[in-house]
N, C-alpha and C positions, 0 to 999 in steps of 0.2 A: 234771841240775840238782837241787841239794839242796832239801828241803822249804822251808827258811827263805828261800832265794832265790826260790822259786816264790811264797811268801806275800808277800814284799817286792814282787815284780813286780806281783801282783795289787792290792795295796793302796796301793802307793807307798812310796818309801823316805824321803820327807821327814820332818821332826819330826812326831810325832803320827800316823805312818803305820801300818803293820800292828802294830808293837809297841804302839803306843798304843791301837789298836783291840782288840788281844788283851787288853792290860792292863785296859782299861775293861770288857771282857766279863767277865774273871775277877773284877774288883772288884765289878761290879754283881751278881754272882751268888754271892758269898761264896767265891771262890777255886775251884779246880778241883773240890773235893768238893761245893760248892754248885752248880756247873754241872752235874756229873754227876747230883746230886739232882734238879735242875730237869728234866733229861731223863727221869729216872725217873718223876717225878711227871706228866710230859707223855705217859706211856705208852710210852716208848721204852726201857725198862729192858734188854731184850735187846740192843738196838742199841748203847747207850752202854757196856753191860757188855762187849761185844765190842772196843770201843776201848780200854778199860782192861785187858782180859785179854791173853794172850799169843797168842791165835789171830788168824785173819783178822778184819779190821774190817768190819762189816756197813755197808752204805751208808745214807745219810739223804738225804732230798730237801729241796730248797729250801723247799717248803711245810711239811715237818716242822720245819725250823729256825724258820721264821716262826711256826709255831704254838706251839712251845715257848718261844722267846724273847719272842714278842709283838711286834706292830707298832710299839709305842712304842720299845722297846729297839733293834730292828733299824733303825728309822728314825734314831735317835739316833747309832748306830754308823756308819751309812752317811754321815750328815752329817759326822761326825768325819773319816772318811777320804776324803770327797769323791766317793762313787759312788752309784749308785742303789740303793735298798733291795733291789730284787729281784736285783740283781747281787751284793750283799753276801750275802744268803741263799744264792744259788747257789755263791758262793766258800766260804762257811762250810761248806755241805754237802759240797763237794768236799774241803776240807782240815782242817776240825775233826776228823774221825775220826783223821787221822794226827797232829795236834797232841796230842790227848789221849793217843794212843798213845806218842808221844815223852815226854810228861810222866809217863807211868807204865811205865817200862821193865821193871819187875819184876812187872807184871801186877796191881798193886794201887795204890790211892791212897797216896801218901806220908803220913807222919804229918802231923797238922795243925799242929804247932808252927810250923814254917818253911815250910809248903807255898806259900803265896801268894808270899812273897818269893823263895823258891827258884825257882819257876816263872818269876816275873818277871825275875829275874837271869838265868836260863837263856835266856830269850827276848831280853833286852837284848843278852847276848853273841852270839847268833846273828845279830842284825840290825846289828851294828856291822862291816860289811865295807867 
């Protein structure tokens, strides 16, 4: 099963499902580069660097997701997709490394100019099945 199908199954395919949650996560954190910076500031530079880089993705725990993103953001995103905040943290811990990896196929963050719109357009395309 493709990554995007797995994510859609976890968060729901209705309007505002996973693409909406991911879009909101990226928007709230200043796009992909802002999200990466948030993980770096949260003490997870090596972990998030592995997601962006071309090597193996290091794992992240639900607790680390909760710590980096904060309770308020996780709760708001969970409400948006209609699941428990702990489940959202676990789902993000499982799939966020793959998502960042897919959005950085060359092992580096894309240029800032169209990063958010490029990433969101790519996500929307994957979820329209």
